[in-house]
C-alpha positions as CSV (number, residue, x, y, z in Angstrom):
1,M,0.0,-0.1,0.2
2,P,1.5,3.0,-0.7
3,R,2.5,5.6,2.0
4,R,1.7,8.5,0.6
5,G,-0.2,11.1,2.9
6,C,-1.6,8.6,5.2
7,S,-0.3,9.9,8.7
8,L,-2.3,11.4,11.3
9,P,-1.9,15.2,12.9
10,R,0.6,14.5,16.1
11,G,-1.9,14.4,18.7
12,L,-4.6,12.7,16.3
13,A,-5.5,8.5,17.1
14,G,-6.6,6.6,14.5
15,V,-8.7,3.4,14.2
16,V,-9.4,1.6,11.0
17,V,-13.1,-0.5,10.7
18,D,-12.3,-4.2,9.2
19,C,-15.5,-4.7,6.6
20,E,-14.0,-7.5,4.4
21,S,-16.2,-10.4,5.0
22,G,-16.0,-13.5,2.4
23,P,-13.5,-15.8,1.0
24,V,-12.1,-13.0,-1.3
25,R,-10.3,-9.9,1.3
26,L,-8.0,-7.4,0.5
27,G,-6.1,-7.0,3.9
28,L,-6.7,-3.0,3.0
29,A,-8.3,-2.3,6.7
30,A,-5.4,-4.4,7.9
31,G,-2.4,-1.7,6.0
32,L,-4.3,1.4,6.2
33,G,-4.6,0.6,10.7
34,A,-0.3,0.2,9.9
35,V,0.0,2.5,8.1
36,L,-1.8,5.4,10.6
37,G,-0.9,3.2,14.4
38,G,-4.2,2.6,14.6
39,P,-6.1,-1.3,16.0
40,T,-7.5,-2.7,13.6
41,I,-11.0,-4.3,14.3
42,P,-12.7,-6.8,12.6
43,M,-16.7,-5.5,11.8
44,G,-17.6,-9.2,13.1
45,E,-16.2,-7.7,16.7
46,L,-17.7,-4.2,16.6
47,A,-20.3,-3.9,20.2
48,A,-20.2,-0.4,21.4
49,D,-18.2,-0.8,25.0
50,G,-14.8,-2.7,23.0
51,L,-15.5,0.7,20.6
52,A,-14.9,2.9,22.9
53,A,-12.5,1.3,25.0
54,T,-10.3,0.7,22.3
55,V,-11.1,4.8,22.1
56,R,-10.3,5.8,24.9
57,D,-6.7,3.8,24.9
58,A,-6.5,5.1,20.9
59,R,-6.3,8.5,22.6
60,K,-4.1,8.1,25.6
61,V,-0.8,7.5,22.9
62,A,-2.1,10.0,21.2
């Protein structure tokens, strides 16, 4: 994945939700999460409490 323009300003954190499903997955969300330096959460594991905790943890790092 190209890394041009894929960074967050200082003090901001990112969380990527992986919406890919099915037998063919491109892995784009994981690549984006790696470039942004944030966690990637699969859509099937997304829940309000878990997402809120992930965002709080990401904000502590930023």
